[in-house]
C-alpha positions as CSV (number, residue, x, y, z in Angstrom):
1,X,0.1,-0.1,0.0
2,X,1.5,3.4,-0.8
3,X,1.5,6.5,1.3
4,X,-1.1,7.8,-0.9
5,X,-3.5,5.6,-0.4
6,X,-3.3,5.2,3.1
7,X,-5.6,7.4,5.3
8,X,-4.4,9.1,8.9
9,X,-6.4,9.1,11.6
10,X,-4.8,11.1,14.8
11,X,-6.5,11.1,18.0
12,X,-7.3,14.6,18.7
13,X,-9.1,14.4,15.1
14,X,-11.4,11.7,15.9
15,X,-14.6,12.2,17.8
16,X,-17.2,9.9,17.8
17,X,-15.5,7.0,16.0
18,X,-16.3,4.2,18.1
19,X,-20.3,5.1,17.7
20,X,-19.9,4.8,13.9
21,X,-17.7,1.9,13.5
22,X,-17.8,-0.2,17.0
23,X,-15.2,-0.2,19.7
24,X,-12.9,-2.3,18.3
25,X,-11.8,-0.2,15.4
26,X,-12.5,2.9,17.2
27,X,-10.2,1.8,19.7
28,X,-7.5,1.5,16.9
29,X,-8.0,4.7,15.5
30,X,-8.2,6.7,18.7
31,X,-5.8,4.8,20.7
32,X,-3.2,3.7,18.5
33,X,-3.8,6.3,15.7
34,X,-3.7,3.4,13.1
35,X,-3.3,3.9,9.7
36,X,-5.9,2.4,7.0
37,X,-6.3,2.0,3.8
38,X,-9.3,3.6,1.7
39,X,-10.8,0.1,1.5
40,X,-10.6,-0.5,4.9
41,X,-11.9,2.9,5.7
42,X,-15.3,2.0,3.2
43,X,-15.3,-1.5,5.2
44,X,-15.5,0.1,8.8
45,X,-17.9,2.6,7.4
46,X,-15.9,5.7,7.5
47,X,-16.3,6.2,4.1
48,X,-18.7,5.6,1.3
49,X,-16.0,4.5,-1.8
50,X,-12.4,4.0,-2.0
51,X,-9.9,5.2,-5.2
52,X,-6.6,5.4,-6.3
53,X,-5.1,8.8,-5.7
54,X,-5.0,9.9,-9.1
55,X,-8.8,9.7,-9.4
56,X,-9.5,11.3,-5.7
57,X,-9.8,14.8,-6.7
58,X,-11.4,13.9,-10.3
59,X,-14.3,12.1,-8.5
60,X,-14.3,14.5,-5.6
61,X,-15.0,17.6,-7.9
62,X,-17.8,15.0,-9.6
63,X,-19.3,14.5,-6.5
64,X,-19.4,18.3,-5.1
65,X,-21.0,19.7,-8.5
66,X,-23.7,16.7,-8.6
67,X,-24.5,18.0,-5.2
68,X,-24.2,21.5,-5.7
69,X,-26.5,21.5,-8.8
70,X,-29.0,19.0,-7.3
71,X,-29.2,19.5,-3.6
72,X,-30.8,22.2,-1.8
73,X,-28.0,24.0,0.5
74,X,-30.3,24.9,3.3
75,X,-31.5,20.9,3.5
76,X,-28.0,19.9,3.4
77,X,-26.6,22.2,5.7
78,X,-29.7,20.9,8.2
79,X,-29.0,17.3,7.5
80,X,-24.9,17.9,8.1
81,X,-25.8,19.4,11.2
82,X,-27.8,16.4,12.3
83,X,-25.2,14.0,11.4
84,X,-22.7,15.4,13.6
85,X,-24.9,16.1,16.6
86,X,-26.2,13.9,19.4
87,X,-29.4,14.0,21.3
88,X,-29.8,12.5,25.1
89,X,-31.8,10.0,23.6
90,X,-33.3,8.4,20.2
91,X,-36.6,9.7,20.7
92,X,-35.3,13.3,21.4
93,X,-33.6,12.9,18.1
94,X,-36.6,11.5,16.1
95,X,-38.6,14.4,17.4
96,X,-35.8,16.9,16.1
97,X,-35.5,15.4,13.0
98,X,-39.6,15.4,12.5
99,X,-39.6,19.1,13.1
100,X,-37.2,20.3,11.0
101,X,-38.4,18.3,8.1
102,X,-41.7,20.1,8.8
103,X,-40.1,23.4,8.9
104,X,-38.4,22.5,5.6
105,X,-41.6,20.9,4.0
106,X,-43.2,24.1,3.7
107,X,-40.2,25.9,1.7
108,X,-39.6,27.5,-1.6
109,X,-36.8,25.3,-2.2
110,X,-39.2,22.6,-1.2
111,X,-41.7,23.2,-3.9
112,X,-38.4,24.0,-6.1
113,X,-37.3,20.3,-6.0
114,X,-40.6,18.9,-6.7
115,X,-41.1,21.0,-9.8
116,X,-37.8,21.1,-11.0
117,X,-37.5,17.3,-10.8
118,X,-41.1,17.2,-13.1
119,X,-40.0,19.1,-15.6
120,X,-36.9,17.8,-16.1
121,X,-34.6,20.6,-15.3
122,X,-31.9,21.6,-13.0
123,X,-33.4,23.1,-9.7
124,X,-33.1,27.2,-8.8
125,X,-32.5,27.0,-4.7
126,X,-33.1,30.3,-3.6
127,X,-32.9,29.6,0.3
128,X,-29.5,30.4,1.8
129,X,-28.1,29.1,5.3
130,X,-26.9,32.3,6.1
131,X,-30.3,33.8,5.8
132,X,-32.6,31.2,6.1
133,X,-31.4,29.0,9.2
134,X,-34.1,28.0,11.4
135,X,-33.4,30.5,14.3
136,X,-34.8,27.9,16.7
137,X,-32.2,25.2,15.3
138,X,-28.9,26.8,16.5
């Protein structure tokens, strides 16, 4: 395995990894700061795909362009925030997810997503994270 194919996880950066990959793999990453390949990261659930070094940037740019063109910025921001936060109980997380879903379903971007899909055209998102973030979800 070449150095370019390896992922380094530093103990100070890995937070909550054991929740995502299980105690054994989480310990290997946190305590030993073990190096692992992209394929291993996929196998552990830390990554969704792996590519040779020369293909990483082109694949990442393709994904970024797809996301920018076809996903509403506010919905993506809220989703990312939910992914990285933790609630005291699963029930509280479900309640928060439901409230955010109901909040976003009434927006212009929600309507634009459906309309642009039905009209087979790229969406024109109008909501912005900097201006339209739900005040109660800070």
